[in-house]
C-alpha positions in Angstrom: -10.6 -10.2 5.1 -12.2 -9.5 8.4 -12.0 -6.4 10.7 -8.7 -6.8 12.6 -8.0 -4.8 15.6 -5.8 -2.5 13.3 -8.8 -1.9 10.9 -11.2 -1.5 13.8 -9.0 1.3 15.4 -8.4 2.8 11.9 -12.2 2.9 11.3 -12.6 4.8 14.7 -9.9 7.3 13.7 -11.8 7.8 10.3 -14.9 9.3 12.0 -15.6 12.9 11.3 -13.9 15.1 13.7 -11.1 12.7 14.9 -8.3 13.6 12.2 -10.4 15.6 9.8 -13.5 17.5 10.1 -15.3 15.3 7.4 -13.6 12.1 8.3 -12.7 9.5 5.7 -15.9 7.5 5.2 -18.2 10.1 3.6 -21.8 8.9 3.6 -20.7 5.3 3.3 -22.0 2.9 5.9 -19.9 -0.1 5.0 -16.9 -1.0 7.3 -13.4 -0.2 6.1 -12.8 -3.9 5.1 -15.9 -4.0 3.1 -15.1 -0.8 1.3 -11.5 -2.2 0.6 -12.9 -5.5 -0.7 -15.3 -3.8 -3.1 -12.7 -1.5 -4.4 -10.3 -4.4 -5.0 -13.0 -6.2 -6.9 -13.8 -3.0 -8.8 -10.0 -2.7 -9.7 -9.9 -6.3 -11.0 -13.1 -5.8 -13.1 -11.5 -2.8 -14.7 -8.2 -4.4 -15.2 -6.2 -1.9 -13.2 -3.7 -2.7 -10.4 -3.2 -0.7 -7.2 0.7 -0.7 -7.5 0.6 0.7 -11.0 -2.0 3.2 -10.1 0.1 4.3 -7.1 3.2 4.6 -9.1 1.6 6.8 -11.7 0.0 9.0 -9.0 3.2 9.3 -7.3 5.2 10.2 -10.6 2.4 12.8 -11.4 2.5 14.3 -8.0 6.4 14.6 -8.1 6.2 16.1 -11.7 3.4 18.5 -10.6 5.6 19.9 -7.6 7.9 21.3 -10.2 5.2 23.8 -11.1 5.5 25.4 -7.7 1.7 25.7 -7.3 1.0 26.6 -11.0 -0.5 24.0 -13.5 2.1 22.1 -15.6 1.7 19.8 -18.4 3.3 16.4 -17.8 4.1 14.1 -20.7 1.8 15.9 -22.8 -1.1 13.8 -21.3 -1.8 15.5 -17.9 -2.2 18.9 -16.5 -1.1 18.8 -12.9 -1.5 21.4 -10.2 0.0 20.6 -6.8 -0.7 22.9 -3.8 0.2 22.7 -0.2 -1.7 23.9 2.9 -0.2 24.4 6.2 -0.1 21.6 8.7 -0.1 17.9 8.7 -2.6 15.0 8.8 -2.1 11.7 10.6 -2.8 8.4 8.9 -5.9 6.8 10.5 -3.9 3.5 10.7 -1.5 5.4 12.9 1.5 4.6 10.6 2.6 8.1 9.6 2.0 11.8 9.5 1.7 13.5 6.1 2.0 17.1 4.9 -1.2 18.6 3.4 -0.2 18.2 -0.2 -2.8 17.9 -2.8 -2.6 17.3 -6.5 -5.3 18.0 -9.0 -4.7 15.8 -12.1 -6.5 16.4 -15.4 -6.5 14.1 -18.3 -5.2 16.2 -21.1 -4.5 14.2 -24.4 -2.1 16.1 -26.6 -2.0 18.8 -23.8 -5.7 19.6 -24.4 -7.7 19.9 -21.1 -10.6 17.3 -21.0 -12.3 18.6 -17.8 -12.0 15.1 -16.3 -9.9 15.4 -13.0 -9.0 13.5 -9.8 -7.8 15.0 -6.6 -5.2 13.2 -4.6 -3.4 14.0 -1.5 -0.2 12.5 0.0 -2.3 10.8 2.7 -4.8 9.4 0.2 -2.0 8.1 -2.0 -0.4 6.3 1.3 -3.8 4.8 2.0 -4.2 3.5 -1.5 -0.7 2.1 -1.6 -0.6 0.4 1.8 -4.2 -0.5 2.4 -6.0 -0.3 -1.0 -8.3 2.1 0.9 -9.7 4.7 -1.5 -11.9 6.2 1.3 -15.7 5.8 1.6 -18.3 7.0 -1.0 -19.1 10.6 -0.4 -15.7 11.4 1.0 -14.1 14.5 -0.4 -10.9 12.7 -1.3 -12.6 9.4 -2.4 -10.7 8.1 -5.4 -13.2 6.3 -7.6 -11.7 3.3 -9.6 -13.3 4.4 -13.0 -11.9 8.0 -12.6 -8.6 6.6 -11.9 -8.6 4.5 -15.0 -9.9 7.3 -17.2 -7.7 10.1 -15.8 -4.5 8.1 -15.6 -5.2 6.6 -19.0 -4.4 3.2 -17.7 
């Protein structure tokens, strides 16, 4: 894959201060396409699938919303807390605007907290689903493939 005009514009939008104060790239100096390709290779090496991960994340976020901001146990395997901040965030790919909804998902086998968590937002889920973009290393909402595999019990 190469840097298409769509990815070039998205990378400009991902810079700190354009959409968010921290941006989407963290301290990662690779371009967006290189980040996506590396994460796709990492998913393949771990034996995980973007569509299945997105489906599980969406399920957990939807179930977590039922807690109305309080932690709830889902399927006796996860503790999920969904919280919402005021406002919206635009996608750096200019393909939607998303509410500031975040979910903290903790792996909790048999309902017992493990301390292993991931943080996902509506926007980061969209970027994973549609672009396989997990954000750059060092980004506050970076979704690390090994953490996804471990926390989601994939």
